[in-house]
C-alpha positions as CSV (number, residue, x, y, z in Angstrom):
1,M,-5.7,-11.1,-29.1
2,K,-4.9,-13.2,-26.1
3,W,-6.2,-11.3,-23.1
4,S,-4.6,-13.8,-20.7
5,I,-1.2,-12.2,-21.1
6,F,-2.3,-9.2,-19.1
7,F,-3.2,-11.3,-16.1
8,C,0.4,-12.3,-15.3
9,I,2.4,-10.9,-12.5
10,H,5.6,-10.0,-14.3
11,V,7.2,-12.5,-12.5
12,M,13.9,-0.3,8.3
13,V,13.4,2.7,8.8
14,L,16.9,3.8,7.8
15,F,17.4,5.3,4.4
16,V,20.6,5.0,2.4
17,V,22.3,7.9,0.5
18,F,24.0,6.4,-2.6
19,V,27.1,8.1,-3.7
20,S,27.9,6.5,-7.1
21,F,27.5,8.4,-10.3
22,D,24.4,7.5,-12.3
23,P,25.5,7.2,-15.9
24,V,22.0,7.5,-17.2
25,F,20.1,9.8,-14.8
26,G,22.9,12.1,-13.7
27,E,24.3,12.7,-10.2
28,P,22.6,10.8,-7.3
29,D,20.1,12.5,-5.1
30,T,21.7,13.5,-1.8
31,S,18.8,15.5,-0.5
32,F,18.3,13.1,2.5
33,R,20.3,14.0,5.5
34,A,20.4,11.8,8.6
35,S,19.1,13.2,11.9
36,S,21.6,15.2,14.0
37,R,20.8,13.1,17.0
38,P,23.4,10.6,18.0
39,F,22.5,7.1,16.7
40,T,24.3,3.9,16.7
41,P,22.7,1.4,14.3
42,S,22.6,-2.3,15.2
43,N,24.6,-4.9,13.3
44,E,21.4,-6.2,11.7
45,T,20.5,-2.7,10.6
46,L,23.9,-2.2,9.1
47,Q,23.6,-5.5,7.2
48,I,20.3,-4.5,5.8
49,Q,21.7,-1.1,4.8
50,Q,24.6,-2.8,3.1
51,K,22.4,-5.3,1.2
52,Q,20.1,-2.5,0.1
53,N,23.1,-0.5,-1.1
54,M,24.5,-3.5,-3.1
55,L,21.1,-4.1,-4.7
56,Y,20.5,-0.5,-5.6
57,Q,24.0,-0.2,-7.2
58,F,23.2,-3.2,-9.4
59,I,19.8,-1.9,-10.4
60,N,21.1,1.6,-11.1
61,S,24.1,0.5,-13.1
62,K,23.0,-2.7,-14.8
63,L,19.2,-3.0,-14.8
64,R,18.0,0.2,-16.3
65,G,18.7,2.5,-19.2
66,R,17.4,5.7,-20.8
67,H,13.8,4.3,-21.1
68,G,13.5,2.9,-17.6
69,V,14.1,-0.3,-15.7
70,F,14.8,-3.4,-17.7
71,T,12.4,-6.4,-17.4
72,N,15.4,-8.7,-17.4
73,Y,19.2,-8.2,-17.3
74,R,19.7,-10.2,-20.5
75,D,18.3,-8.6,-23.6
76,T,16.2,-10.3,-26.2
77,D,14.6,-9.3,-29.6
78,Q,11.6,-8.1,-27.5
79,S,9.1,-9.9,-29.7
80,A,7.7,-12.5,-27.3
81,Q,4.1,-12.5,-26.1
82,L,5.3,-11.6,-22.6
83,A,7.7,-8.8,-21.8
84,T,11.4,-9.8,-21.9
85,G,14.9,-8.4,-22.0
86,H,15.3,-4.6,-21.9
87,E,11.6,-3.9,-22.3
88,V,10.2,-1.5,-19.7
89,L,7.1,-2.3,-17.6
90,S,4.8,0.2,-15.8
91,E,5.0,-2.3,-12.9
92,S,8.7,-1.7,-12.5
93,E,8.5,2.0,-12.7
94,G,5.8,2.2,-10.1
95,L,7.8,0.2,-7.7
96,L,10.9,2.3,-8.2
97,L,8.9,5.5,-7.8
98,R,7.6,4.2,-4.5
99,Y,11.1,3.4,-3.4
100,F,12.4,6.9,-4.2
101,V,9.6,8.3,-2.0
102,K,10.3,5.9,0.9
103,T,14.0,6.8,0.8
104,N,13.2,10.5,0.5
105,Q,15.0,11.0,-2.8
106,R,13.1,13.8,-4.5
107,S,15.5,14.5,-7.3
108,A,15.6,10.8,-8.3
109,F,11.8,10.6,-8.0
110,D,11.4,13.6,-10.3
111,R,13.8,12.2,-12.9
112,E,12.0,8.8,-12.9
113,W,8.6,10.4,-13.0
114,A,9.5,12.5,-16.0
115,L,10.8,9.3,-17.7
116,V,7.5,7.4,-16.9
117,K,5.5,10.2,-18.6
118,R,7.7,10.3,-21.6
119,T,7.9,6.5,-22.1
120,L,4.6,5.0,-20.9
121,N,1.9,7.7,-20.8
122,L,-1.1,7.1,-23.0
123,A,-4.4,9.1,-23.3
124,S,-6.2,6.3,-21.4
125,G,-3.6,5.1,-18.9
126,F,0.1,4.1,-18.5
127,S,1.1,1.5,-21.1
128,Y,1.9,-1.7,-19.2
129,R,4.9,-2.3,-21.6
130,Y,7.3,-0.5,-23.8
131,S,9.7,-2.1,-26.3
132,P,12.7,0.2,-27.3
133,K,13.7,-2.2,-30.1
134,L,10.4,-2.5,-32.0
135,P,9.8,0.4,-30.9
136,K,6.4,-0.1,-29.5
137,R,4.3,1.4,-26.7
138,Y,1.6,-1.2,-26.0
139,S,-2.0,0.1,-26.0
140,T,-3.1,-1.7,-22.8
141,N,-2.7,-0.5,-19.2
142,A,-2.8,-2.6,-16.0
143,A,-5.0,-1.3,-13.2
144,V,-2.6,-2.4,-10.5
145,D,0.3,-0.5,-12.1
146,D,-1.7,2.7,-12.8
147,L,-2.8,2.6,-9.1
148,R,0.7,2.1,-7.9
149,I,2.0,5.1,-9.9
150,I,-0.9,7.2,-8.7
151,R,-0.1,6.1,-5.1
152,A,3.5,7.1,-5.5
153,L,2.4,10.6,-6.5
154,Y,0.2,10.9,-3.5
155,E,3.0,9.7,-1.3
156,A,5.4,12.1,-2.9
157,A,3.0,15.0,-2.2
158,S,3.1,14.0,1.5
159,T,6.8,13.2,1.8
160,F,8.1,16.1,-0.3
161,K,5.5,18.6,1.0
162,N,4.5,19.7,-2.5
163,T,0.9,19.8,-3.8
164,T,2.0,19.6,-7.4
165,Y,2.4,15.8,-7.0
166,K,-1.1,15.6,-5.5
167,N,-2.6,17.6,-8.4
168,E,-1.0,15.2,-10.9
169,A,-2.2,12.2,-8.9
170,D,-5.7,13.6,-9.0
171,T,-5.5,14.1,-12.8
172,Y,-4.4,10.5,-13.4
173,A,-6.9,9.2,-10.8
174,K,-9.8,10.8,-12.7
175,R,-8.5,9.2,-15.9
176,F,-8.4,5.8,-14.0
177,Y,-12.1,6.3,-13.0
178,T,-12.9,6.9,-16.7
179,Y,-11.2,4.0,-18.2
180,N,-10.6,1.3,-15.6
181,T,-13.9,1.4,-13.6
182,K,-17.5,0.8,-14.5
183,N,-20.5,0.9,-12.2
184,G,-18.4,1.1,-9.1
185,Y,-16.0,-1.7,-9.9
186,V,-12.3,-1.9,-11.0
187,Y,-11.4,-3.8,-14.2
188,D,-8.0,-5.4,-14.9
189,F,-7.1,-3.3,-17.9
190,Y,-8.3,-0.9,-20.6
191,D,-7.1,-1.4,-24.2
192,A,-7.0,1.8,-26.2
193,S,-6.9,0.0,-29.5
194,Y,-10.0,-2.0,-28.9
195,Q,-11.5,0.7,-26.6
196,M,-12.6,-1.9,-24.1
197,T,-11.9,-3.5,-20.7
198,N,-12.0,-7.1,-19.9
199,Q,-14.7,-8.7,-17.7
200,S,-12.8,-9.6,-14.6
201,I,-10.4,-8.4,-11.9
202,M,-7.4,-10.1,-10.5
203,L,-7.7,-9.8,-6.7
204,C,-4.0,-8.8,-6.4
205,Y,-4.8,-5.8,-8.6
206,I,-7.0,-4.3,-6.0
207,D,-5.0,-1.6,-4.2
208,L,-7.4,-0.6,-1.4
209,T,-5.1,2.1,0.0
210,T,-5.0,4.0,-3.3
211,L,-8.7,3.5,-3.9
212,Q,-9.4,5.3,-0.6
213,R,-7.4,8.3,-1.9
214,L,-9.0,8.7,-5.3
215,P,-10.7,12.1,-5.7
216,G,-14.3,12.6,-6.7
217,P,-17.7,12.6,-4.9
218,L,-17.4,10.9,-1.5
219,D,-20.3,8.4,-2.2
220,Q,-18.6,7.3,-5.5
221,Q,-15.2,6.8,-3.7
222,R,-16.8,4.9,-0.8
223,Q,-18.9,2.7,-3.2
224,L,-15.8,1.8,-5.2
225,Y,-13.8,1.0,-2.1
226,S,-16.6,-1.0,-0.5
227,N,-17.2,-3.0,-3.7
228,M,-13.6,-4.0,-4.2
229,L,-13.1,-4.8,-0.5
230,S,-16.1,-7.2,-0.8
231,V,-14.6,-8.8,-3.9
232,I,-11.4,-9.5,-2.0
233,Q,-13.1,-10.7,1.2
234,N,-15.4,-13.0,-0.6
235,G,-12.4,-14.5,-2.3
236,Y,-11.0,-15.9,0.9
237,V,-10.2,-19.6,0.3
238,S,-10.6,-21.1,3.8
239,H,-9.3,-21.1,7.4
240,I,-7.4,-24.2,6.5
241,F,-5.6,-22.5,3.6
242,P,-6.0,-18.7,4.4
243,F,-5.0,-17.4,1.0
244,Y,-7.2,-15.8,-1.7
245,E,-8.7,-16.7,-5.0
246,T,-7.0,-15.5,-8.2
247,R,-9.7,-13.8,-10.2
248,Y,-13.3,-12.6,-10.0
249,Q,-15.4,-12.7,-13.1
250,Y,-18.0,-10.0,-13.2
251,D,-20.2,-11.4,-15.9
252,T,-20.6,-14.8,-14.1
253,H,-20.2,-13.5,-10.5
254,S,-17.7,-16.2,-9.8
255,Y,-14.1,-16.8,-8.7
256,H,-11.5,-18.7,-10.7
257,S,-8.2,-20.2,-9.5
258,E,-6.6,-23.1,-11.3
259,N,-4.0,-23.0,-8.5
260,I,-3.1,-20.3,-6.0
261,N,0.0,-18.3,-6.8
262,T,1.7,-17.2,-3.6
263,V,2.9,-13.8,-4.8
264,E,-0.6,-12.9,-6.0
265,S,-2.2,-13.9,-2.7
266,L,0.5,-12.1,-0.7
267,L,-0.2,-8.9,-2.7
268,T,-3.8,-9.3,-1.7
269,I,-3.0,-9.9,1.9
270,L,-0.7,-6.9,2.0
271,A,-3.5,-4.7,0.5
272,L,-5.8,-5.9,3.3
273,V,-3.2,-5.3,6.0
274,E,-2.7,-1.7,4.8
275,V,-6.3,-1.0,5.6
276,N,-6.5,-3.2,8.7
277,Q,-8.8,-5.7,7.1
278,Q,-6.6,-8.8,7.2
279,K,-7.6,-12.2,8.4
280,P,-5.7,-13.2,11.5
281,E,-5.5,-16.8,10.1
282,S,-3.5,-15.5,7.1
283,I,-0.9,-13.8,9.3
284,V,-0.5,-16.8,11.6
285,Y,0.0,-19.1,8.6
286,L,2.6,-16.7,7.0
287,K,4.6,-16.4,10.2
288,E,4.7,-20.2,10.6
289,Q,5.8,-20.7,6.9
290,V,8.4,-17.9,7.0
291,R,9.8,-19.2,10.3
292,S,10.3,-22.7,8.8
293,G,11.3,-21.5,5.4
294,T,8.5,-23.4,3.7
295,L,6.6,-20.7,1.8
296,Y,6.4,-22.1,-1.7
297,G,5.5,-20.5,-5.0
298,Q,2.2,-22.2,-5.8
299,Y,-0.5,-24.3,-4.0
300,T,-3.7,-26.1,-4.7
301,R,-6.8,-24.6,-3.3
302,E,-6.5,-27.2,-0.5
303,G,-3.1,-25.8,0.5
304,I,-0.9,-28.5,-1.0
305,P,2.3,-27.1,-2.6
306,T,2.5,-27.9,-6.3
307,N,6.2,-27.3,-6.2
308,T,9.0,-26.4,-3.8
309,I,10.1,-23.3,-5.6
310,Q,10.7,-20.2,-3.5
311,S,11.4,-16.7,-4.6
312,T,12.8,-13.3,-3.6
313,A,9.4,-11.6,-4.1
314,I,7.6,-14.0,-1.8
315,Y,9.8,-13.1,1.2
316,A,9.9,-9.4,0.2
317,L,6.1,-9.3,0.4
318,T,6.0,-11.1,3.8
319,A,8.6,-8.5,5.0
320,M,6.3,-5.7,3.9
321,I,3.4,-7.3,5.6
322,G,5.5,-7.7,8.8
323,S,6.5,-4.0,8.6
324,E,2.9,-2.8,8.1
325,L,1.8,-4.9,11.1
326,D,4.8,-3.7,13.3
327,D,5.7,-7.3,13.6
328,Q,9.5,-7.2,13.9
329,E,9.8,-11.0,14.0
330,L,8.0,-11.5,10.7
331,Y,9.9,-8.6,9.1
332,E,13.3,-9.8,10.2
333,N,12.7,-13.4,9.4
334,S,11.5,-12.5,6.0
335,I,14.5,-10.3,5.2
336,Q,16.7,-13.1,6.4
337,R,15.0,-15.6,4.1
338,M,15.0,-13.1,1.2
339,S,18.7,-12.3,1.6
340,Q,19.6,-15.9,1.0
341,F,18.8,-15.3,-2.7
342,Q,21.1,-12.3,-3.1
343,V,24.3,-12.7,-5.1
344,N,27.2,-12.0,-2.7
345,N,30.1,-13.0,-5.0
346,A,31.9,-9.7,-5.7
347,D,33.4,-11.2,-8.8
348,S,30.1,-11.9,-10.4
349,P,28.5,-9.4,-12.9
350,L,25.3,-10.0,-10.9
351,Y,26.8,-9.0,-7.6
352,G,24.2,-7.4,-5.3
353,S,21.3,-8.6,-7.4
354,F,18.7,-11.3,-6.8
355,G,19.2,-13.4,-9.9
356,D,20.5,-16.7,-11.3
357,T,24.2,-16.6,-11.9
358,K,24.1,-19.6,-14.3
359,S,21.5,-18.3,-16.7
360,Q,22.3,-14.6,-16.0
361,T,18.6,-14.1,-15.4
362,V,17.6,-11.2,-13.2
363,Y,13.9,-10.1,-13.2
364,S,13.0,-6.6,-12.4
365,F,10.0,-7.6,-10.2
366,D,12.0,-9.7,-7.8
367,N,14.7,-7.1,-7.5
368,L,12.5,-4.1,-7.1
369,M,10.3,-5.9,-4.6
370,A,13.4,-6.7,-2.6
371,L,14.6,-3.1,-2.8
372,L,11.3,-1.8,-1.6
373,A,11.2,-4.4,1.3
374,F,14.6,-3.2,2.5
375,S,13.2,0.3,2.7
376,Y,10.2,-0.6,4.8
């Protein structure tokens, strides 16, 4: 079995009420009501609102079905080593659950959560991948995706004022302790078929905010959080290139990065920002690169770009980082950069999405990250 496949990233405050009929999940959730106070949104806010609405309509009507969000708009035979076509990823579902909480759509959240449990739930975690065609629910989970789903439940408990979500979050958090942690450390995945974890952790898998919320004895929680924070902090590359190493190997106590993938380092920086542990050098660097539009997909450890590829997810993540820092300039510049990738041709079947009109390729990760960024 090639364990490396599980290490891949399956590559503002106003909420929108969507009024289209959902052919799969029923009538839209209209539980959110705007404040009764007079409010005149700015042109920029209205533009963000419109772009968010366009994107949601595409995802809702063309990028998901009765099993969940499609990995890609174009379907395949679903037999490749990596997820393709209309396969469903726990990554996608966790992102969508968080979006429904952020936009205060409880009915939509409940429908999606029921779907997640029906499609992806295993005894040991949430299957990272489900193929409707085979059909096959893969026996491996991904720590980052389980943590994201658990986090969405805790956020739902707070937003919707209902302890049922917290109780469910606690149940799945205890399961996470059992299968994805050992001796106070988080491991990338647990495979139910082999009944084993791997021997490493991707730094971008470490969701510090959620680790702080996990139930259990306080000393156990603090030790887990402290250990994983140290893993991240010690993986800092340098002040010259203020990104983070890719993976920490527990058995050799060493970091490994062939090259530095920007999305992965941005996820790590976002995790640090959320608990106020970010390096100032990282933020300065990101602001400069976003401002100039030169944040590329991959770098050497010396900070030299290996390509000039840019992506939706890169700028979605810097937007989230900007929002968490209350840095309006970083947020707005990021949204502006990100929006350049959105399909604005109303005659295109990909209208509203972040995809390639020539190849008809639309990835769930890019589109859901953009959707989430719009909601921050």
